[in-house]
PDB file of N, CA, C and O in Angstrom:
ATOM      1  N   UNK A   1      89.349  47.717  95.707  1.00  0.00           N
ATOM      2  CA  UNK A   1      88.606  47.915  96.517  1.00  0.00           C
ATOM      3  C   UNK A   1      89.118  49.455  97.197  1.00  0.00           C
ATOM      4  O   UNK A   1      90.100  49.219  97.900  1.00  0.00           O
ATOM      5  N   UNK A   2      88.905  50.388  97.211  1.00  0.00           N
ATOM      6  CA  UNK A   2      89.019  52.318  97.431  1.00  0.00           C
ATOM      7  C   UNK A   2      89.481  52.138  99.359  1.00  0.00           C
ATOM      8  O   UNK A   2      88.722  51.663 100.204  1.00  0.00           O
ATOM      9  N   UNK A   3      90.760  52.618  99.594  1.00  0.00           N
ATOM     10  CA  UNK A   3      91.383  52.662 100.621  1.00  0.00           C
ATOM     11  C   UNK A   3      90.269  53.903 101.452  1.00  0.00           C
ATOM     12  O   UNK A   3      89.281  54.387 100.899  1.00  0.00           O
ATOM     13  N   UNK A   4      90.683  54.203 102.735  1.00  0.00           N
ATOM     14  CA  UNK A   4      89.695  54.873 103.622  1.00  0.00           C
ATOM     15  C   UNK A   4      90.193  56.445 103.287  1.00  0.00           C
ATOM     16  O   UNK A   4      89.410  57.389 103.183  1.00  0.00           O
ATOM     17  N   UNK A   5      91.965  56.556 103.108  1.00  0.00           N
ATOM     18  CA  UNK A   5      92.013  57.827 102.568  1.00  0.00           C
ATOM     19  C   UNK A   5      92.022  58.264 101.318  1.00  0.00           C
ATOM     20  O   UNK A   5      92.428  59.418 101.187  1.00  0.00           O
ATOM     21  N   UNK A   6      91.629  57.576 100.147  1.00  0.00           N
ATOM     22  CA  UNK A   6      91.677  58.163  99.173  1.00  0.00           C
ATOM     23  C   UNK A   6      89.862  58.094  98.896  1.00  0.00           C
ATOM     24  O   UNK A   6      89.489  58.392  97.761  1.00  0.00           O
ATOM     25  N   UNK A   7      88.974  57.770  99.763  1.00  0.00           N
ATOM     26  CA  UNK A   7      87.528  58.164  99.837  1.00  0.00           C
ATOM     27  C   UNK A   7      87.316  59.613 100.313  1.00  0.00           C
ATOM     28  O   UNK A   7      86.605  60.498  99.837  1.00  0.00           O
ATOM     29  N   UNK A   8      88.249  59.608 101.544  1.00  0.00           N
ATOM     30  CA  UNK A   8      88.258  61.118 102.121  1.00  0.00           C
ATOM     31  C   UNK A   8      88.897  61.813 101.423  1.00  0.00           C
ATOM     32  O   UNK A   8      88.812  62.955 101.874  1.00  0.00           O
ATOM     33  N   UNK A   9      89.498  61.787 100.570  1.00  0.00           N
ATOM     34  CA  UNK A   9      90.126  62.733  99.430  1.00  0.00           C
ATOM     35  C   UNK A   9      89.510  63.264  98.134  1.00  0.00           C
ATOM     36  O   UNK A   9      89.655  64.246  97.406  1.00  0.00           O
ATOM     37  N   UNK A  10      88.615  61.958  98.192  1.00  0.00           N
ATOM     38  CA  UNK A  10      87.538  62.276  96.989  1.00  0.00           C
ATOM     39  C   UNK A  10      86.246  62.897  97.798  1.00  0.00           C
ATOM     40  O   UNK A  10      85.250  63.324  97.215  1.00  0.00           O
ATOM     41  N   UNK A  11      86.391  62.886  99.053  1.00  0.00           N
ATOM     42  CA  UNK A  11      84.868  63.421  99.265  1.00  0.00           C
ATOM     43  C   UNK A  11      85.232  64.809  99.631  1.00  0.00           C
ATOM     44  O   UNK A  11      84.322  65.566  99.970  1.00  0.00           O
ATOM     45  N   UNK A  12      86.550  65.267  99.602  1.00  0.00           N
ATOM     46  CA  UNK A  12      86.796  66.696 100.671  1.00  0.00           C
ATOM     47  C   UNK A  12      86.325  67.543  99.147  1.00  0.00           C
ATOM     48  O   UNK A  12      85.317  68.241  99.256  1.00  0.00           O
ATOM     49  N   UNK A  13      86.700  67.523  98.379  1.00  0.00           N
ATOM     50  CA  UNK A  13      86.629  68.400  97.084  1.00  0.00           C
ATOM     51  C   UNK A  13      85.097  68.654  96.447  1.00  0.00           C
ATOM     52  O   UNK A  13      84.721  69.779  96.116  1.00  0.00           O
ATOM     53  N   UNK A  14      84.265  67.449  96.323  1.00  0.00           N
ATOM     54  CA  UNK A  14      82.820  67.766  96.202  1.00  0.00           C
ATOM     55  C   UNK A  14      82.125  68.876  97.624  1.00  0.00           C
ATOM     56  O   UNK A  14      81.176  69.643  97.461  1.00  0.00           O
ATOM     57  N   UNK A  15      82.677  68.739  98.593  1.00  0.00           N
ATOM     58  CA  UNK A  15      81.833  69.018  99.720  1.00  0.00           C
ATOM     59  C   UNK A  15      82.733  70.338 100.091  1.00  0.00           C
ATOM     60  O   UNK A  15      81.951  71.215 100.458  1.00  0.00           O
ATOM     61  N   UNK A  16      83.672  70.660 100.117  1.00  0.00           N
ATOM     62  CA  UNK A  16      84.685  72.178  99.884  1.00  0.00           C
ATOM     63  C   UNK A  16      84.046  73.079  99.253  1.00  0.00           C
ATOM     64  O   UNK A  16      83.557  74.116  99.700  1.00  0.00           O
ATOM     65  N   UNK A  17      84.052  72.503  97.739  1.00  0.00           N
ATOM     66  CA  UNK A  17      83.177  73.279  96.492  1.00  0.00           C
ATOM     67  C   UNK A  17      81.324  73.387  97.387  1.00  0.00           C
ATOM     68  O   UNK A  17      80.785  74.483  97.235  1.00  0.00           O
ATOM     69  N   UNK A  18      80.771  72.670  97.945  1.00  0.00           N
ATOM     70  CA  UNK A  18      79.062  72.705  97.936  1.00  0.00           C
ATOM     71  C   UNK A  18      79.387  74.290  99.345  1.00  0.00           C
ATOM     72  O   UNK A  18      78.752  75.335  99.488  1.00  0.00           O
ATOM     73  N   UNK A  19      80.536  73.789 100.057  1.00  0.00           N
ATOM     74  CA  UNK A  19      80.081  74.706 101.587  1.00  0.00           C
ATOM     75  C   UNK A  19      81.147  76.355 100.611  1.00  0.00           C
ATOM     76  O   UNK A  19      80.725  77.495 100.800  1.00  0.00           O
ATOM     77  N   UNK A  20      81.883  76.219 100.078  1.00  0.00           N
ATOM     78  CA  UNK A  20      82.327  77.617  99.475  1.00  0.00           C
ATOM     79  C   UNK A  20      80.747  78.192  98.246  1.00  0.00           C
ATOM     80  O   UNK A  20      80.252  79.315  98.346  1.00  0.00           O
ATOM     81  N   UNK A  21      80.373  77.402  97.480  1.00  0.00           N
ATOM     82  CA  UNK A  21      78.935  77.866  97.137  1.00  0.00           C
ATOM     83  C   UNK A  21      78.379  78.377  98.048  1.00  0.00           C
ATOM     84  O   UNK A  21      78.073  79.549  97.828  1.00  0.00           O
ATOM     85  N   UNK A  22      78.058  77.921  99.182  1.00  0.00           N
ATOM     86  CA  UNK A  22      76.730  77.946  99.942  1.00  0.00           C
ATOM     87  C   UNK A  22      77.505  79.433 101.028  1.00  0.00           C
ATOM     88  O   UNK A  22      76.708  80.263 101.464  1.00  0.00           O
ATOM     89  N   UNK A  23      78.414  79.533 101.219  1.00  0.00           N
ATOM     90  CA  UNK A  23      78.895  80.808 102.094  1.00  0.00           C
ATOM     91  C   UNK A  23      78.891  81.932 100.548  1.00  0.00           C
ATOM     92  O   UNK A  23      78.350  83.035 100.623  1.00  0.00           O
ATOM     93  N   UNK A  24      79.295  81.643  99.752  1.00  0.00           N
ATOM     94  CA  UNK A  24      78.986  82.732  99.235  1.00  0.00           C
ATOM     95  C   UNK A  24      77.712  83.113  98.653  1.00  0.00           C
ATOM     96  O   UNK A  24      77.594  84.221  98.128  1.00  0.00           O
ATOM     97  N   UNK A  25      76.710  82.257  98.704  1.00  0.00           N
ATOM     98  CA  UNK A  25      75.270  82.766  98.838  1.00  0.00           C
ATOM     99  C   UNK A  25      74.777  83.227  99.630  1.00  0.00           C
ATOM    100  O   UNK A  25      73.917  84.069  99.370  1.00  0.00           O
ATOM    101  N   UNK A  26      75.105  82.879 101.050  1.00  0.00           N
ATOM    102  CA  UNK A  26      74.690  83.413 102.461  1.00  0.00           C
ATOM    103  C   UNK A  26      75.240  85.118 101.970  1.00  0.00           C
ATOM    104  O   UNK A  26      74.488  85.967 101.493  1.00  0.00           O
ATOM    105  N   UNK A  27      76.335  85.250 102.169  1.00  0.00           N
ATOM    106  CA  UNK A  27      77.000  86.185 101.749  1.00  0.00           C
ATOM    107  C   UNK A  27      76.168  87.152 101.010  1.00  0.00           C
ATOM    108  O   UNK A  27      75.842  88.252 101.456  1.00  0.00           O
ATOM    109  N   UNK A  28      75.900  86.762 100.053  1.00  0.00           N
ATOM    110  CA  UNK A  28      75.094  87.662  98.960  1.00  0.00           C
ATOM    111  C   UNK A  28      73.605  88.147  99.789  1.00  0.00           C
ATOM    112  O   UNK A  28      73.221  89.309  99.918  1.00  0.00           O
ATOM    113  N   UNK A  29      72.870  86.831 100.326  1.00  0.00           N
ATOM    114  CA  UNK A  29      71.533  87.261 100.984  1.00  0.00           C
ATOM    115  C   UNK A  29      71.770  87.602 101.867  1.00  0.00           C
ATOM    116  O   UNK A  29      70.682  87.838 102.391  1.00  0.00           O
ATOM    117  N   UNK A  30      72.877  87.962 102.855  1.00  0.00           N
ATOM    118  CA  UNK A  30      72.771  88.827 103.668  1.00  0.00           C
ATOM    119  C   UNK A  30      72.972  90.529 103.748  1.00  0.00           C
ATOM    120  O   UNK A  30      72.545  91.395 104.511  1.00  0.00           O
ATOM    121  N   UNK A  31      73.853  90.529 102.546  1.00  0.00           N
ATOM    122  CA  UNK A  31      73.940  92.158 102.212  1.00  0.00           C
ATOM    123  C   UNK A  31      72.734  92.114 101.432  1.00  0.00           C
ATOM    124  O   UNK A  31      71.903  92.927 101.839  1.00  0.00           O
ATOM    125  N   UNK A  32      72.327  91.361 100.341  1.00  0.00           N
ATOM    126  CA  UNK A  32      70.824  92.103  99.937  1.00  0.00           C
ATOM    127  C   UNK A  32      69.753  92.283 100.939  1.00  0.00           C
ATOM    128  O   UNK A  32      68.912  93.182 100.951  1.00  0.00           O
ATOM    129  N   UNK A  33      69.888  91.353 101.740  1.00  0.00           N
ATOM    130  CA  UNK A  33      68.802  92.019 102.982  1.00  0.00           C
ATOM    131  C   UNK A  33      69.025  92.973 103.646  1.00  0.00           C
ATOM    132  O   UNK A  33      68.098  93.738 103.911  1.00  0.00           O
ATOM    133  N   UNK A  34      70.327  93.216 104.116  1.00  0.00           N
ATOM    134  CA  UNK A  34      70.583  94.286 105.055  1.00  0.00           C
ATOM    135  C   UNK A  34      70.459  95.958 104.205  1.00  0.00           C
ATOM    136  O   UNK A  34      70.242  97.091 104.634  1.00  0.00           O
ATOM    137  N   UNK A  35      70.791  95.238 102.457  1.00  0.00           N
ATOM    138  CA  UNK A  35      70.397  97.001 101.876  1.00  0.00           C
ATOM    139  C   UNK A  35      68.563  96.920 101.642  1.00  0.00           C
ATOM    140  O   UNK A  35      67.726  97.821 101.576  1.00  0.00           O
ATOM    141  N   UNK A  36      68.487  95.988 101.592  1.00  0.00           N
ATOM    142  CA  UNK A  36      66.262  95.933 101.754  1.00  0.00           C
ATOM    143  C   UNK A  36      65.820  96.670 102.734  1.00  0.00           C
ATOM    144  O   UNK A  36      65.036  97.619 102.748  1.00  0.00           O
ATOM    145  N   UNK A  37      66.636  95.921 103.879  1.00  0.00           N
ATOM    146  CA  UNK A  37      65.915  96.637 105.178  1.00  0.00           C
ATOM    147  C   UNK A  37      65.866  97.871 105.555  1.00  0.00           C
ATOM    148  O   UNK A  37      64.900  98.455 106.047  1.00  0.00           O
ATOM    149  N   UNK A  38      67.478  98.503 105.203  1.00  0.00           N
ATOM    150  CA  UNK A  38      67.968  99.953 105.681  1.00  0.00           C
ATOM    151  C   UNK A  38      66.745 100.498 104.493  1.00  0.00           C
ATOM    152  O   UNK A  38      65.950 101.360 104.869  1.00  0.00           O
ATOM    153  N   UNK A  39      66.662 100.032 103.277  1.00  0.00           N
ATOM    154  CA  UNK A  39      65.938 101.047 102.463  1.00  0.00           C
ATOM    155  C   UNK A  39      64.436 101.072 102.782  1.00  0.00           C
ATOM    156  O   UNK A  39      63.749 102.074 102.581  1.00  0.00           O
ATOM    157  N   UNK A  40      63.887  99.755 103.364  1.00  0.00           N
ATOM    158  CA  UNK A  40      62.569  99.729 103.754  1.00  0.00           C
ATOM    159  C   UNK A  40      62.237 100.754 105.205  1.00  0.00           C
ATOM    160  O   UNK A  40      61.106 101.132 105.512  1.00  0.00           O
ATOM    161  N   UNK A  41      63.436 101.063 105.935  1.00  0.00           N
ATOM    162  CA  UNK A  41      63.535 100.968 107.511  1.00  0.00           C
ATOM    163  C   UNK A  41      63.414 102.833 107.236  1.00  0.00           C
ATOM    164  O   UNK A  41      62.827 103.565 108.033  1.00  0.00           O
ATOM    165  N   UNK A  42      64.183 103.401 105.797  1.00  0.00           N
ATOM    166  CA  UNK A  42      64.214 104.918 105.685  1.00  0.00           C
ATOM    167  C   UNK A  42      62.739 105.269 105.090  1.00  0.00           C
ATOM    168  O   UNK A  42      62.083 106.209 105.540  1.00  0.00           O
ATOM    169  N   UNK A  43      62.413 104.677 104.348  1.00  0.00           N
ATOM    170  CA  UNK A  43      61.017 104.911 103.980  1.00  0.00           C
ATOM    171  C   UNK A  43      59.770 104.931 105.183  1.00  0.00           C
ATOM    172  O   UNK A  43      58.750 105.620 105.158  1.00  0.00           O
ATOM    173  N   UNK A  44      60.093 104.187 105.981  1.00  0.00           N
ATOM    174  CA  UNK A  44      58.706 104.120 106.797  1.00  0.00           C
ATOM    175  C   UNK A  44      59.143 104.965 108.389  1.00  0.00           C
ATOM    176  O   UNK A  44      58.497 104.932 109.436  1.00  0.00           O
ATOM    177  N   UNK A  45      60.202 105.551 108.161  1.00  0.00           N
ATOM    178  CA  UNK A  45      60.854 106.559 109.203  1.00  0.00           C
ATOM    179  C   UNK A  45      60.534 108.080 108.403  1.00  0.00           C
ATOM    180  O   UNK A  45      60.223 109.135 108.956  1.00  0.00           O
ATOM    181  N   UNK A  46      60.762 107.768 106.561  1.00  0.00           N
ATOM    182  CA  UNK A  46      60.304 109.432 106.079  1.00  0.00           C
ATOM    183  C   UNK A  46      58.551 109.269 106.110  1.00  0.00           C
ATOM    184  O   UNK A  46      57.915 110.159 106.674  1.00  0.00           O
ATOM    185  N   UNK A  47      57.902 108.236 105.555  1.00  0.00           N
ATOM    186  CA  UNK A  47      56.715 108.427 105.791  1.00  0.00           C
ATOM    187  C   UNK A  47      55.936 109.147 107.256  1.00  0.00           C
ATOM    188  O   UNK A  47      55.100 110.049 107.315  1.00  0.00           O
ATOM    189  N   UNK A  48      56.620 108.308 108.414  1.00  0.00           N
ATOM    190  CA  UNK A  48      55.775 108.371 109.411  1.00  0.00           C
ATOM    191  C   UNK A  48      56.410 110.199 110.082  1.00  0.00           C
ATOM    192  O   UNK A  48      55.637 110.988 110.625  1.00  0.00           O
ATOM    193  N   UNK A  49      57.917 110.492 109.849  1.00  0.00           N
ATOM    194  CA  UNK A  49      58.046 111.936 110.146  1.00  0.00           C
ATOM    195  C   UNK A  49      57.081 112.875 109.320  1.00  0.00           C
ATOM    196  O   UNK A  49      57.165 114.064 109.628  1.00  0.00           O
ATOM    197  N   UNK A  50      56.123 112.533 108.264  1.00  0.00           N
ATOM    198  CA  UNK A  50      55.845 113.509 107.959  1.00  0.00           C
ATOM    199  C   UNK A  50      54.585 113.780 109.084  1.00  0.00           C
ATOM    200  O   UNK A  50      54.063 114.894 109.070  1.00  0.00           O
ATOM    201  N   UNK A  51      54.232 113.032 109.793  1.00  0.00           N
ATOM    202  CA  UNK A  51      53.105 113.434 110.469  1.00  0.00           C
ATOM    203  C   UNK A  51      53.478 114.797 111.837  1.00  0.00           C
ATOM    204  O   UNK A  51      54.454 115.244 112.440  1.00  0.00           O
ATOM    205  N   UNK A  52      52.222 114.972 111.776  1.00  0.00           N
ATOM    206  CA  UNK A  52      52.207 116.365 112.718  1.00  0.00           C
ATOM    207  C   UNK A  52      52.928 115.844 114.215  1.00  0.00           C
ATOM    208  O   UNK A  52      53.129 114.638 114.365  1.00  0.00           O
ATOM    209  N   UNK A  53      53.246 116.676 115.143  1.00  0.00           N
ATOM    210  CA  UNK A  53      53.670 116.045 115.989  1.00  0.00           C
ATOM    211  C   UNK A  53      52.489 115.477 117.259  1.00  0.00           C
ATOM    212  O   UNK A  53      52.989 114.929 118.241  1.00  0.00           O
ATOM    213  N   UNK A  54      51.114 115.609 117.211  1.00  0.00           N
ATOM    214  CA  UNK A  54      50.256 115.182 117.824  1.00  0.00           C
ATOM    215  C   UNK A  54      50.522 114.168 117.546  1.00  0.00           C
ATOM    216  O   UNK A  54      51.009 113.444 118.415  1.00  0.00           O
ATOM    217  N   UNK A  55      50.305 113.631 116.111  1.00  0.00           N
ATOM    218  CA  UNK A  55      49.860 112.108 115.304  1.00  0.00           C
ATOM    219  C   UNK A  55      50.765 111.708 115.540  1.00  0.00           C
ATOM    220  O   UNK A  55      50.403 110.532 115.573  1.00  0.00           O
ATOM    221  N   UNK A  56      52.220 111.662 115.862  1.00  0.00           N
ATOM    222  CA  UNK A  56      52.983 110.891 115.876  1.00  0.00           C
ATOM    223  C   UNK A  56      53.080 110.417 117.988  1.00  0.00           C
ATOM    224  O   UNK A  56      53.562 109.340 118.338  1.00  0.00           O
ATOM    225  N   UNK A  57      52.548 111.425 119.006  1.00  0.00           N
ATOM    226  CA  UNK A  57      51.849 110.971 120.165  1.00  0.00           C
ATOM    227  C   UNK A  57      50.852 110.194 120.206  1.00  0.00           C
ATOM    228  O   UNK A  57      50.929 109.066 120.692  1.00  0.00           O
ATOM    229  N   UNK A  58      49.784 110.685 119.706  1.00  0.00           N
ATOM    230  CA  UNK A  58      48.684 109.484 119.625  1.00  0.00           C
ATOM    231  C   UNK A  58      49.165 108.328 118.722  1.00  0.00           C
ATOM    232  O   UNK A  58      48.479 107.348 119.011  1.00  0.00           O
ATOM    233  N   UNK A  59      50.074 108.016 117.727  1.00  0.00           N
ATOM    234  CA  UNK A  59      49.968 106.926 117.442  1.00  0.00           C
ATOM    235  C   UNK A  59      51.292 106.068 118.582  1.00  0.00           C
ATOM    236  O   UNK A  59      51.525 104.860 118.605  1.00  0.00           O
ATOM    237  N   UNK A  60      51.730 106.767 119.123  1.00  0.00           N
ATOM    238  CA  UNK A  60      52.882 105.735 120.159  1.00  0.00           C
ATOM    239  C   UNK A  60      51.931 105.656 121.501  1.00  0.00           C
ATOM    240  O   UNK A  60      52.409 104.969 122.404  1.00  0.00           O
ATOM    241  N   UNK A  61      50.479 106.344 121.793  1.00  0.00           N
ATOM    242  CA  UNK A  61      50.188 105.774 122.740  1.00  0.00           C
ATOM    243  C   UNK A  61      49.171 104.442 122.162  1.00  0.00           C
ATOM    244  O   UNK A  61      48.643 103.681 122.973  1.00  0.00           O
ATOM    245  N   UNK A  62      48.993 104.291 120.746  1.00  0.00           N
ATOM    246  CA  UNK A  62      48.213 103.291 120.369  1.00  0.00           C
ATOM    247  C   UNK A  62      48.913 102.208 119.601  1.00  0.00           C
ATOM    248  O   UNK A  62      48.569 101.545 118.623  1.00  0.00           O
ATOM    249  N   UNK A  63      50.036 102.228 120.361  1.00  0.00           N
ATOM    250  CA  UNK A  63      51.427 101.134 119.605  1.00  0.00           C
ATOM    251  C   UNK A  63      51.631 101.234 118.444  1.00  0.00           C
ATOM    252  O   UNK A  63      51.763 100.256 117.709  1.00  0.00           O
ATOM    253  N   UNK A  64      51.692 102.370 118.083  1.00  0.00           N
ATOM    254  CA  UNK A  64      52.502 102.233 116.593  1.00  0.00           C
ATOM    255  C   UNK A  64      53.674 101.735 115.817  1.00  0.00           C
ATOM    256  O   UNK A  64      53.946 101.348 114.680  1.00  0.00           O
ATOM    257  N   UNK A  65      54.460 102.008 117.431  1.00  0.00           N
ATOM    258  CA  UNK A  65      56.149 102.017 116.956  1.00  0.00           C
ATOM    259  C   UNK A  65      56.118  99.920 117.307  1.00  0.00           C
ATOM    260  O   UNK A  65      56.858  99.063 116.824  1.00  0.00           O
ATOM    261  N   UNK A  66      55.366  99.819 117.948  1.00  0.00           N
ATOM    262  CA  UNK A  66      55.542  97.952 118.325  1.00  0.00           C
ATOM    263  C   UNK A  66      55.015  97.511 117.147  1.00  0.00           C
ATOM    264  O   UNK A  66      55.513  96.505 116.641  1.00  0.00           O
ATOM    265  N   UNK A  67      53.626  98.358 116.327  1.00  0.00           N
ATOM    266  CA  UNK A  67      53.440  97.783 115.071  1.00  0.00           C
ATOM    267  C   UNK A  67      54.343  97.725 113.967  1.00  0.00           C
ATOM    268  O   UNK A  67      54.472  96.735 113.248  1.00  0.00           O
ATOM    269  N   UNK A  68      54.919  98.716 113.852  1.00  0.00           N
ATOM    270  CA  UNK A  68      55.958  99.097 113.019  1.00  0.00           C
ATOM    271  C   UNK A  68      57.532  97.882 112.971  1.00  0.00           C
ATOM    272  O   UNK A  68      58.127  97.513 111.958  1.00  0.00           O
ATOM    273  N   UNK A  69      57.846  97.504 114.463  1.00  0.00           N
ATOM    274  CA  UNK A  69      58.511  96.807 114.495  1.00  0.00           C
ATOM    275  C   UNK A  69      58.183  95.704 114.487  1.00  0.00           C
ATOM    276  O   UNK A  69      59.173  94.989 114.334  1.00  0.00           O
ATOM    277  N   UNK A  70      56.877  94.903 114.611  1.00  0.00           N
ATOM    278  CA  UNK A  70      56.522  93.682 114.363  1.00  0.00           C
ATOM    279  C   UNK A  70      56.409  93.417 112.675  1.00  0.00           C
ATOM    280  O   UNK A  70      56.749  92.333 112.203  1.00  0.00           O
ATOM    281  N   UNK A  71      56.021  94.257 112.031  1.00  0.00           N
ATOM    282  CA  UNK A  71      55.820  94.406 110.609  1.00  0.00           C
ATOM    283  C   UNK A  71      57.518  94.403 109.986  1.00  0.00           C
ATOM    284  O   UNK A  71      57.940  93.567 109.187  1.00  0.00           O
ATOM    285  N   UNK A  72      58.175  95.328 110.458  1.00  0.00           N
ATOM    286  CA  UNK A  72      59.502  95.354 110.134  1.00  0.00           C
ATOM    287  C   UNK A  72      60.238  93.656 110.150  1.00  0.00           C
ATOM    288  O   UNK A  72      61.003  93.164 109.320  1.00  0.00           O
ATOM    289  N   UNK A  73      59.655  93.025 111.452  1.00  0.00           N
ATOM    290  CA  UNK A  73      60.715  91.979 111.575  1.00  0.00           C
ATOM    291  C   UNK A  73      60.080  90.696 110.986  1.00  0.00           C
ATOM    292  O   UNK A  73      60.875  89.828 110.625  1.00  0.00           O
ATOM    293  N   UNK A  74      59.106  90.519 110.879  1.00  0.00           N
ATOM    294  CA  UNK A  74      58.372  89.873 109.672  1.00  0.00           C
ATOM    295  C   UNK A  74      58.630  90.101 108.632  1.00  0.00           C
ATOM    296  O   UNK A  74      58.327  89.179 107.874  1.00  0.00           O
ATOM    297  N   UNK A  75      59.469  91.667 107.755  1.00  0.00           N
ATOM    298  CA  UNK A  75      59.613  91.464 106.448  1.00  0.00           C
ATOM    299  C   UNK A  75      60.799  90.491 106.776  1.00  0.00           C
ATOM    300  O   UNK A  75      60.858  89.414 106.183  1.00  0.00           O
ATOM    301  N   UNK A  76      61.718  90.831 107.680  1.00  0.00           N
ATOM    302  CA  UNK A  76      63.436  90.267 107.665  1.00  0.00           C
ATOM    303  C   UNK A  76      63.134  88.862 107.645  1.00  0.00           C
ATOM    304  O   UNK A  76      63.742  88.176 106.824  1.00  0.00           O
ATOM    305  N   UNK A  77      62.066  88.165 108.621  1.00  0.00           N
ATOM    306  CA  UNK A  77      61.761  86.513 108.226  1.00  0.00           C
ATOM    307  C   UNK A  77      61.709  86.484 107.085  1.00  0.00           C
ATOM    308  O   UNK A  77      62.609  85.958 106.431  1.00  0.00           O
ATOM    309  N   UNK A  78      60.396  87.169 106.397  1.00  0.00           N
ATOM    310  CA  UNK A  78      60.689  86.632 105.021  1.00  0.00           C
ATOM    311  C   UNK A  78      61.494  86.768 103.996  1.00  0.00           C
ATOM    312  O   UNK A  78      61.516  85.962 103.066  1.00  0.00           O
ATOM    313  N   UNK A  79      62.147  87.683 104.061  1.00  0.00           N
ATOM    314  CA  UNK A  79      63.290  87.581 103.439  1.00  0.00           C
ATOM    315  C   UNK A  79      64.440  87.170 103.522  1.00  0.00           C
ATOM    316  O   UNK A  79      65.241  87.507 102.650  1.00  0.00           O
ATOM    317  N   UNK A  80      64.858  86.301 104.624  1.00  0.00           N
ATOM    318  CA  UNK A  80      65.796  85.187 105.531  1.00  0.00           C
ATOM    319  C   UNK A  80      65.678  83.898 104.401  1.00  0.00           C
ATOM    320  O   UNK A  80      66.328  83.288 103.552  1.00  0.00           O
ATOM    321  N   UNK A  81      64.326  83.967 105.070  1.00  0.00           N
ATOM    322  CA  UNK A  81      63.637  82.575 104.459  1.00  0.00           C
ATOM    323  C   UNK A  81      63.385  82.257 103.354  1.00  0.00           C
ATOM    324  O   UNK A  81      63.100  81.110 103.008  1.00  0.00           O
ATOM    325  N   UNK A  82      63.481  83.622 102.346  1.00  0.00           N
ATOM    326  CA  UNK A  82      63.309  83.207 100.651  1.00  0.00           C
ATOM    327  C   UNK A  82      64.716  83.243 100.350  1.00  0.00           C
ATOM    328  O   UNK A  82      64.893  82.328  99.546  1.00  0.00           O
ATOM    329  N   UNK A  83      65.759  83.797 100.568  1.00  0.00           N
ATOM    330  CA  UNK A  83      67.188  84.042 100.173  1.00  0.00           C
ATOM    331  C   UNK A  83      68.021  82.892 101.490  1.00  0.00           C
ATOM    332  O   UNK A  83      69.121  83.094 102.003  1.00  0.00           O
ATOM    333  N   UNK A  84      67.215  81.880 101.730  1.00  0.00           N
ATOM    334  CA  UNK A  84      68.386  80.672 102.406  1.00  0.00           C
ATOM    335  C   UNK A  84      67.755  79.777 101.686  1.00  0.00           C
ATOM    336  O   UNK A  84      68.456  78.855 101.268  1.00  0.00           O
ATOM    337  N   UNK A  85      66.447  79.771 101.367  1.00  0.00           N
ATOM    338  CA  UNK A  85      66.107  78.545 100.795  1.00  0.00           C
ATOM    339  C   UNK A  85      66.788  77.603  99.707  1.00  0.00           C
ATOM    340  O   UNK A  85      66.568  76.393  99.644  1.00  0.00           O
ATOM    341  N   UNK A  86      67.779  78.415  98.721  1.00  0.00           N
ATOM    342  CA  UNK A  86      68.532  78.043  97.699  1.00  0.00           C
ATOM    343  C   UNK A  86      69.806  77.285  98.440  1.00  0.00           C
ATOM    344  O   UNK A  86      70.253  76.230  97.990  1.00  0.00           O
ATOM    345  N   UNK A  87      70.353  77.938  99.640  1.00  0.00           N
ATOM    346  CA  UNK A  87      71.460  77.708 100.511  1.00  0.00           C
ATOM    347  C   UNK A  87      71.221  75.749 101.040  1.00  0.00           C
ATOM    348  O   UNK A  87      72.083  74.885 101.198  1.00  0.00           O
ATOM    349  N   UNK A  88      69.847  75.678 101.165  1.00  0.00           N
ATOM    350  CA  UNK A  88      69.852  74.352 101.589  1.00  0.00           C
ATOM    351  C   UNK A  88      69.290  73.469 100.597  1.00  0.00           C
ATOM    352  O   UNK A  88      69.236  72.289 100.945  1.00  0.00           O
ATOM    353  N   UNK A  89      68.938  73.699  99.658  1.00  0.00           N
ATOM    354  CA  UNK A  89      68.925  73.066  98.549  1.00  0.00           C
ATOM    355  C   UNK A  89      70.381  72.513  97.612  1.00  0.00           C
ATOM    356  O   UNK A  89      70.605  71.471  96.995  1.00  0.00           O
ATOM    357  N   UNK A  90      71.118  73.640  97.832  1.00  0.00           N
ATOM    358  CA  UNK A  90      72.528  73.339  97.502  1.00  0.00           C
ATOM    359  C   UNK A  90      73.791  72.663  98.383  1.00  0.00           C
ATOM    360  O   UNK A  90      74.894  72.349  97.936  1.00  0.00           O
ATOM    361  N   UNK A  91      73.315  72.533  99.738  1.00  0.00           N
ATOM    362  CA  UNK A  91      74.092  71.872 101.146  1.00  0.00           C
ATOM    363  C   UNK A  91      73.631  70.598 100.964  1.00  0.00           C
ATOM    364  O   UNK A  91      74.545  69.875 101.361  1.00  0.00           O
ATOM    365  N   UNK A  92      72.305  69.605 100.409  1.00  0.00           N
ATOM    366  CA  UNK A  92      71.675  68.286 100.119  1.00  0.00           C
ATOM    367  C   UNK A  92      72.881  67.444  99.604  1.00  0.00           C
ATOM    368  O   UNK A  92      72.950  67.674  98.397  1.00  0.00           O
ATOM    369  N   UNK A  93      73.722  66.698  99.916  1.00  0.00           N
ATOM    370  CA  UNK A  93      74.702  66.100  99.550  1.00  0.00           C
ATOM    371  C   UNK A  93      74.325  64.638  98.660  1.00  0.00           C
ATOM    372  O   UNK A  93      75.232  63.928  98.225  1.00  0.00           O
TER     373      UNK A  93
END
């Protein structure tokens, strides 16, 4: 019969390995997400910055800035969801 102490010691190794792997995946996912978001945001700002001043003002009146914020937020959500799906599979015991 296995004692409680030996059972706990036997469980620490696999759980620690899974936890470290999940933390490594999340660090890589967050780093990749921040790079992808910064690149997309820079491209959007460069594209919008090429518009004439009157076009920018008119876009502001029609809610262009809120629209860009919503689209970038959806982009971050999708990247985060896809990036963390592997962590959930790995975390299952």
